[in-house]
C-alpha positions as CSV (number, residue, x, y, z in Angstrom):
1,M,121.4,-21.3,-42.8
2,R,117.7,-21.1,-43.3
3,F,118.0,-23.6,-46.2
4,I,119.8,-26.1,-44.0
5,I,117.1,-25.9,-41.3
6,R,114.3,-26.5,-43.8
7,G,116.2,-29.5,-45.2
8,F,116.5,-31.1,-41.8
9,F,112.8,-30.5,-41.0
10,G,111.8,-32.2,-44.3
11,L,114.0,-35.2,-43.6
12,F,112.2,-35.5,-40.1
13,L,108.7,-35.5,-41.7
14,V,109.8,-38.2,-44.2
15,G,111.1,-40.4,-41.4
16,M,107.9,-40.0,-39.4
17,T,105.8,-41.0,-42.3
18,A,107.8,-44.0,-43.1
19,A,107.6,-45.1,-39.4
20,L,103.8,-44.8,-39.4
21,I,103.4,-46.8,-42.6
22,L,105.6,-49.5,-41.2
23,A,103.6,-49.7,-38.0
24,A,100.3,-50.0,-40.0
25,V,101.7,-52.8,-42.1
26,T,102.8,-54.6,-38.9
27,V,99.3,-54.4,-37.3
28,L,97.6,-55.6,-40.5
29,L,99.9,-58.6,-40.8
30,S,99.3,-59.5,-37.2
31,A,95.5,-59.3,-37.6
32,I,95.6,-61.5,-40.7
33,K,97.8,-64.1,-38.9
34,E,95.4,-64.2,-35.9
35,S,92.4,-64.6,-38.1
36,Q,94.0,-67.5,-39.9
37,S,95.0,-69.2,-36.7
38,D,91.4,-69.1,-35.3
39,G,90.0,-70.8,-38.4
40,G,87.6,-67.9,-39.1
41,H,85.2,-68.7,-36.2
42,S,83.8,-65.9,-33.9
43,R,83.5,-66.1,-30.1
44,Q,80.2,-67.5,-28.7
45,A,77.7,-64.8,-27.4
46,Q,76.6,-65.0,-23.7
47,E,72.9,-65.0,-22.6
48,R,71.7,-61.5,-21.6
49,I,70.1,-61.2,-18.1
50,F,67.7,-58.4,-17.3
51,T,67.2,-56.8,-13.8
52,V,63.5,-56.6,-12.9
53,S,61.4,-55.5,-9.9
54,V,59.2,-58.3,-8.4
55,A,56.7,-58.6,-5.5
56,T,54.8,-61.4,-4.0
57,V,51.0,-61.4,-4.5
58,Q,48.6,-62.4,-1.8
59,P,44.8,-62.2,-1.8
60,I,43.4,-59.1,-0.1
61,R,40.1,-57.2,0.3
62,A,40.0,-54.1,-1.8
63,I,37.6,-51.2,-2.1
64,P,37.5,-49.9,-5.7
65,V,37.1,-46.1,-5.8
66,I,35.7,-44.0,-8.7
67,E,37.3,-40.6,-8.9
68,T,35.7,-38.0,-11.1
69,F,34.8,-34.3,-11.2
70,G,31.5,-32.7,-10.5
71,E,29.7,-29.4,-10.0
72,V,27.7,-28.3,-6.9
73,I,24.1,-27.4,-7.7
74,S,21.2,-26.2,-5.6
75,G,18.6,-28.9,-4.9
76,R,16.1,-26.2,-4.0
77,T,16.0,-23.0,-6.0
78,L,13.1,-20.5,-6.3
79,E,12.9,-17.9,-9.1
80,L,11.5,-14.6,-7.7
81,R,9.5,-12.9,-10.4
82,A,7.2,-9.8,-10.4
83,A,3.7,-11.3,-11.0
84,S,2.3,-7.9,-11.7
85,G,3.9,-5.0,-13.5
86,G,4.4,-1.5,-11.9
87,A,6.8,0.5,-9.8
88,L,8.7,-1.1,-6.9
89,V,7.3,0.6,-3.8
90,Q,8.9,-1.6,-1.2
91,M,12.1,-3.8,-1.0
92,A,13.6,-5.7,1.9
93,G,16.8,-4.4,3.4
94,N,18.6,-7.7,2.5
95,F,17.3,-7.8,-1.1
96,K,20.8,-7.7,-2.5
97,E,23.3,-10.2,-3.9
98,G,24.2,-12.7,-1.3
99,G,21.6,-11.4,1.1
100,V,20.3,-13.9,3.7
101,V,16.5,-13.9,4.1
102,Y,14.1,-16.0,6.2
103,K,10.8,-17.6,5.5
104,G,7.9,-15.2,5.5
105,T,10.1,-12.1,4.8
106,L,8.6,-9.5,2.4
107,L,11.2,-9.3,-0.3
108,F,9.7,-6.7,-2.6
109,Q,6.3,-5.2,-3.6
110,T,5.0,-3.5,-6.7
111,D,2.4,-0.7,-6.7
112,P,-0.8,-2.3,-5.3
113,A,-3.2,0.6,-6.0
114,T,-4.9,-0.8,-9.1
115,A,-5.0,-4.3,-7.7
116,S,-6.4,-3.0,-4.4
117,A,-9.2,-1.1,-6.1
118,N,-10.2,-4.2,-8.2
119,A,-10.2,-6.3,-5.0
120,Q,-12.6,-3.8,-3.3
121,L,-14.9,-3.8,-6.3
122,A,-14.9,-7.6,-6.3
123,Q,-15.7,-7.5,-2.6
124,A,-18.7,-5.2,-3.2
125,S,-20.0,-7.5,-5.9
126,L,-19.6,-10.5,-3.6
127,D,-21.5,-8.7,-0.8
128,E,-24.3,-7.9,-3.3
129,A,-24.5,-11.5,-4.5
130,E,-24.8,-12.6,-0.8
131,V,-27.6,-10.2,-0.2
132,E,-29.4,-11.4,-3.4
133,L,-29.1,-15.0,-2.2
134,N,-30.6,-14.1,1.2
135,E,-33.5,-12.3,-0.4
136,A,-34.1,-15.2,-2.7
137,I,-34.2,-17.6,0.3
138,E,-36.7,-15.3,2.1
139,A,-38.8,-15.1,-1.0
140,V,-39.1,-18.9,-1.1
141,V,-40.3,-18.9,2.5
142,L,-43.0,-16.3,1.7
143,A,-44.0,-18.2,-1.5
144,K,-44.5,-21.4,0.5
145,D,-46.7,-19.6,3.0
146,E,-48.8,-18.0,0.3
147,L,-49.2,-21.4,-1.4
148,L,-50.4,-22.9,1.9
149,A,-52.9,-20.0,2.3
150,A,-54.1,-20.5,-1.3
151,E,-54.5,-24.2,-0.8
152,H,-56.5,-23.6,2.4
153,Q,-58.7,-21.1,0.5
154,H,-59.2,-23.7,-2.2
155,E,-60.3,-26.3,0.3
156,L,-62.9,-23.9,1.8
157,R,-64.3,-23.1,-1.6
158,Q,-64.6,-26.8,-2.4
159,Q,-66.5,-27.3,0.8
160,V,-68.9,-24.5,-0.1
161,L,-69.4,-26.0,-3.6
162,K,-70.2,-29.4,-2.1
163,R,-72.8,-27.8,0.3
164,Q,-74.5,-25.8,-2.4
165,T,-74.6,-28.9,-4.6
166,S,-76.3,-30.9,-1.8
167,L,-78.8,-28.1,-1.2
168,R,-79.6,-27.9,-4.9
169,V,-80.2,-31.7,-5.1
170,R,-82.7,-31.4,-2.2
171,G,-84.4,-28.5,-3.9
172,I,-83.4,-26.0,-1.2
173,G,-80.6,-24.1,-2.9
174,T,-80.8,-22.0,-6.0
175,E,-79.0,-22.4,-9.3
176,T,-77.4,-19.0,-8.8
177,A,-75.8,-19.8,-5.5
178,L,-74.5,-23.1,-7.0
179,E,-72.9,-21.3,-9.9
180,T,-71.3,-18.7,-7.6
181,A,-69.8,-21.4,-5.4
182,A,-68.4,-23.2,-8.5
183,L,-66.8,-20.0,-9.8
184,A,-65.3,-19.3,-6.4
185,A,-63.8,-22.9,-6.2
186,S,-62.4,-22.5,-9.7
187,A,-60.8,-19.1,-8.8
188,A,-59.3,-20.6,-5.7
189,K,-57.8,-23.5,-7.7
190,Q,-56.3,-20.9,-10.2
191,A,-54.8,-19.0,-7.3
192,V,-53.2,-22.2,-6.0
193,L,-51.6,-22.8,-9.4
194,A,-50.4,-19.2,-9.5
195,K,-48.8,-19.6,-6.0
196,R,-47.1,-22.8,-7.1
197,Q,-45.6,-20.9,-10.1
198,A,-44.4,-18.2,-7.8
199,L,-42.7,-20.8,-5.5
200,A,-41.0,-22.3,-8.5
201,N,-39.8,-18.9,-9.6
202,A,-38.5,-18.2,-6.1
203,K,-36.6,-21.4,-6.0
204,A,-35.1,-20.7,-9.4
205,R,-34.1,-17.3,-8.1
206,I,-32.1,-19.0,-5.4
207,N,-30.2,-21.0,-8.0
208,R,-29.5,-17.9,-10.0
209,A,-28.4,-16.1,-6.8
210,K,-26.0,-19.0,-5.9
211,I,-24.5,-18.9,-9.4
212,S,-24.0,-15.2,-9.1
213,L,-22.5,-15.6,-5.7
214,S,-20.1,-18.3,-7.0
215,R,-19.1,-16.0,-9.9
216,S,-18.6,-13.1,-7.5
217,N,-16.6,-15.3,-5.2
218,I,-14.3,-16.4,-8.1
219,N,-13.8,-12.7,-9.2
220,F,-13.0,-11.8,-5.6
221,N,-10.5,-14.6,-5.1
222,E,-8.8,-13.6,-8.4
223,A,-8.6,-10.0,-7.4
224,A,-7.3,-11.0,-4.0
225,R,-4.7,-13.2,-5.6
226,I,-3.5,-10.4,-7.9
227,L,-3.3,-8.1,-4.9
228,A,-1.3,-10.6,-2.9
229,E,1.0,-11.2,-5.9
230,T,2.1,-7.6,-5.7
231,S,4.0,-8.7,-2.6
232,V,6.7,-11.4,-3.0
233,I,7.3,-13.4,0.2
234,A,10.3,-15.7,0.9
235,E,9.0,-19.3,0.8
236,F,12.0,-20.6,2.8
237,D,15.2,-19.6,4.5
238,G,17.8,-18.9,1.8
239,V,20.4,-16.7,0.1
240,L,19.6,-14.3,-2.8
241,S,21.5,-14.5,-6.1
242,E,21.3,-12.6,-9.4
243,V,19.4,-9.7,-7.8
244,T,18.1,-6.9,-10.1
245,G,16.0,-3.9,-9.7
246,D,16.0,-0.8,-7.5
247,L,13.3,0.9,-5.4
248,G,11.0,3.0,-7.6
249,A,12.0,1.2,-10.8
250,L,9.4,0.0,-13.2
251,V,9.2,-3.8,-13.7
252,N,7.2,-5.8,-16.2
253,S,4.9,-8.7,-15.3
254,G,6.9,-11.9,-15.1
255,E,10.3,-10.2,-14.9
256,R,12.8,-12.1,-12.9
257,M,14.1,-10.2,-9.9
258,A,16.4,-12.7,-8.2
259,L,17.0,-16.4,-7.3
260,L,16.4,-17.7,-3.8
261,I,18.8,-20.6,-3.1
262,D,18.5,-22.9,-0.1
263,P,22.1,-23.3,1.2
264,N,21.1,-26.3,3.2
265,A,19.9,-28.3,0.2
266,L,23.0,-28.6,-2.0
267,E,23.7,-31.4,-4.4
268,V,26.6,-32.4,-6.6
269,S,26.2,-33.7,-10.2
270,F,28.9,-35.9,-11.7
271,R,29.2,-38.3,-14.5
272,V,30.5,-41.9,-14.6
273,S,31.2,-44.2,-17.5
274,N,28.8,-47.0,-18.5
275,S,31.1,-49.7,-17.2
276,E,31.6,-47.9,-13.9
277,F,27.8,-47.6,-13.6
278,N,27.3,-51.2,-14.4
279,H,29.8,-52.2,-11.7
280,M,28.0,-50.0,-9.2
281,T,24.6,-51.6,-9.9
282,R,25.7,-55.2,-10.4
283,D,23.7,-57.9,-8.6
284,G,20.9,-55.5,-7.7
285,L,23.1,-53.2,-5.5
286,N,21.5,-50.0,-4.3
287,L,23.2,-46.8,-5.4
288,S,22.2,-45.0,-2.2
289,A,24.4,-47.5,-0.3
290,A,27.6,-46.3,-2.0
291,K,29.8,-44.0,0.0
292,V,30.5,-40.6,-1.7
293,F,33.0,-38.0,-0.6
294,V,33.2,-34.5,-2.2
295,S,36.2,-32.3,-1.8
296,I,36.8,-28.7,-3.1
297,D,40.1,-27.5,-4.3
298,G,42.2,-26.1,-1.4
299,S,40.2,-28.0,1.2
300,D,41.6,-31.0,3.0
301,K,38.2,-32.0,4.4
302,A,35.9,-34.2,2.4
303,I,32.2,-33.7,2.6
304,P,30.1,-36.9,2.8
305,A,27.2,-37.3,0.4
306,S,24.7,-39.9,-0.8
307,V,23.5,-40.8,-4.3
308,D,19.9,-39.7,-4.7
309,R,19.1,-40.4,-8.3
310,V,20.3,-41.0,-11.8
311,S,19.6,-38.8,-14.8
312,A,16.6,-40.0,-16.9
313,A,18.4,-39.6,-20.2
314,V,21.9,-39.2,-21.7
315,G,22.4,-35.6,-22.8
316,E,23.1,-34.8,-26.5
317,G,26.8,-35.4,-27.2
318,Q,27.3,-37.0,-23.7
319,T,28.3,-40.5,-22.6
320,G,27.9,-42.5,-19.5
321,R,25.5,-41.7,-16.7
322,E,24.9,-38.5,-14.7
323,L,24.4,-39.0,-11.0
324,Y,23.1,-36.6,-8.3
325,A,24.3,-36.9,-4.7
326,S,22.9,-34.9,-1.8
327,L,25.6,-33.2,0.4
328,D,25.5,-33.6,4.2
329,P,23.9,-30.3,5.4
330,V,26.1,-30.2,8.4
331,E,29.3,-30.1,6.3
332,I,28.4,-27.7,3.4
333,A,29.4,-24.4,4.9
334,T,32.4,-24.1,2.6
335,V,30.7,-24.9,-0.8
336,R,28.4,-22.9,-3.0
337,P,26.4,-23.7,-6.1
338,G,28.7,-23.6,-9.1
339,D,31.8,-24.9,-7.3
340,F,33.9,-27.4,-9.3
341,V,34.7,-30.3,-7.0
342,T,36.4,-33.7,-6.9
343,V,34.0,-36.7,-6.3
344,R,35.3,-39.9,-4.8
345,L,32.8,-42.8,-4.8
346,E,33.6,-46.0,-3.1
347,E,32.2,-49.2,-4.6
348,P,31.4,-52.3,-2.6
349,A,34.5,-54.2,-1.4
350,L,35.9,-57.0,-3.5
351,D,37.3,-60.1,-1.8
352,N,40.2,-62.4,-3.0
353,V,41.7,-59.8,-5.3
354,A,45.1,-58.3,-5.9
355,V,46.0,-54.6,-6.5
356,L,48.8,-54.4,-9.1
357,P,50.5,-51.5,-10.8
358,A,49.0,-50.8,-14.2
359,T,52.4,-51.4,-15.7
360,A,52.4,-55.1,-14.6
361,A,49.7,-56.2,-17.1
362,S,49.2,-55.9,-20.8
363,A,45.9,-54.7,-22.4
364,T,44.8,-58.3,-22.7
365,G,45.5,-59.1,-19.0
366,D,48.8,-61.0,-19.5
367,V,51.3,-60.7,-16.6
368,L,54.8,-62.0,-16.2
369,V,55.6,-64.1,-13.1
370,L,58.9,-65.5,-11.9
371,G,59.4,-69.2,-12.6
372,K,62.1,-71.8,-12.0
373,S,65.7,-70.7,-12.4
374,D,64.5,-67.1,-12.4
375,R,62.9,-67.4,-15.8
376,L,59.7,-65.6,-16.8
377,E,56.3,-67.2,-17.3
378,V,53.2,-65.7,-18.7
379,L,49.8,-65.8,-16.9
380,N,46.5,-64.4,-17.9
381,V,44.4,-62.6,-15.2
382,E,40.9,-61.1,-15.0
383,I,41.1,-57.4,-14.7
384,L,38.2,-56.3,-12.5
385,R,38.9,-52.6,-12.3
386,K,41.2,-50.0,-13.9
387,R,41.8,-46.9,-11.8
388,G,44.6,-44.5,-12.7
389,N,48.0,-46.2,-12.1
390,E,46.5,-49.3,-10.5
391,I,44.4,-52.3,-11.6
392,I,42.4,-54.7,-9.5
393,V,42.6,-58.3,-10.7
394,A,41.0,-61.6,-9.5
395,I,43.6,-63.5,-7.5
396,G,43.3,-66.7,-9.5
397,N,46.7,-68.5,-9.9
398,L,48.6,-65.4,-8.7
399,A,48.4,-66.3,-5.1
400,G,51.9,-66.6,-3.7
401,R,53.6,-65.9,-7.0
402,E,56.2,-63.3,-7.6
403,I,55.0,-60.9,-10.3
404,I,57.0,-58.5,-12.5
405,L,55.9,-55.0,-11.5
406,E,57.0,-53.3,-14.8
407,R,56.7,-55.0,-18.1
408,A,59.2,-54.1,-20.8
409,P,59.2,-54.9,-24.6
410,Q,62.3,-57.1,-24.3
411,L,60.7,-59.3,-21.5
412,G,58.8,-62.4,-22.4
413,A,58.3,-66.1,-21.5
414,G,61.5,-67.9,-20.9
415,I,63.7,-64.8,-20.4
416,K,66.1,-65.2,-17.6
417,V,66.1,-62.2,-15.1
418,E,67.7,-61.0,-12.0
419,P,64.9,-60.3,-9.6
420,R,65.0,-57.3,-7.3
421,R,62.4,-57.9,-4.6
422,S,60.4,-55.1,-3.1
423,N,60.4,-54.9,0.7
424,K,56.8,-53.8,0.7
425,G,55.4,-56.4,-1.7
426,L,51.7,-56.9,-2.4
427,S,50.9,-59.2,0.5
428,K,49.7,-56.7,3.1
429,E,46.2,-55.3,3.3
430,Q,45.6,-52.7,0.6
431,T,42.7,-50.8,-0.9
432,T,42.5,-48.3,-3.6
433,S,40.7,-45.8,-1.3
434,E,42.5,-43.0,0.2
């Protein structure tokens, strides 16, 4: 029985195989016949039409915006250093990290004992020099009086000599009296010379006393300066940073104790490319007229700023130009030096331009516009600015034309497309500013 079943199953397989072979031969013969009937010619291919997004371009007024990153820095920072070494004998209560101090506050003081003793010795030397000068001035007065007395004595002796000479000529006087009068006149003249020398010495003493007083005054001022430098006073209202040292600790001369930062004089430094800087300064434009807005991460409010200056040199390994902008002191409560911020700088407005997606133009400024019968045409435009996903171009021949918003490799001049027009378009007033 099993043999009969296997025999019928084999006959079934043979029949199925023969049927499949017959069907294949029939299909092959039909295909050959159809090919011969068409004469061997293929069907004509149809033109491919691409669907593209288009928008109408109209001239607008646009404000280009430069977006970059910057760092907040302090525009007014004072290093607090110990001018003289010694132990810290006094410190302000707010002399700590983040402490707020006010102008004139004593921040810290080193041991003033040695400096105070030197200042007192200098004061004593100064007083001594002043006394010496006063004595020299009085000595000059006395020397002048003595010179006047000696000159008067000399005049009297001269008169006596003339009288004795007259008497001797008339034979009344004696030779001895004449010689005595001549010797007295000579002695009086010698006394006058001596008093003149004494007056000159007294005047020279005044000069020496003035020099000594000046030297003593310099020494006193230096000692007073050293004594004053043992106390460090806040030069302006500010916040302390990088504070070191404790009361009683020994510090060296020139050791930095803290930084005093003015929280109302903050700046932001940021870098722009050379081309961006050239655009900002074209036609003699003033950088201070540019509008700058600074925003910190997590804050929705932008802080206005104004460009103050440009770096004098390009740093090693750097490119472009580094600019510094002063932050509005009214709006800087939320920022601190060292914050990493976003800077948005608005350039002067451009008239008769169009703002296009960056995908609408090639690197050489070629754009595709919709022509007759929905076929594409190529126009070349002047790209004025490139900002992120947008470009600003001179309107030129684009006014009123429908432009392809996204170029594709398969699109080119003469290609027929099916336009899909944007409701928004490019005709309404737009700027690149936020």
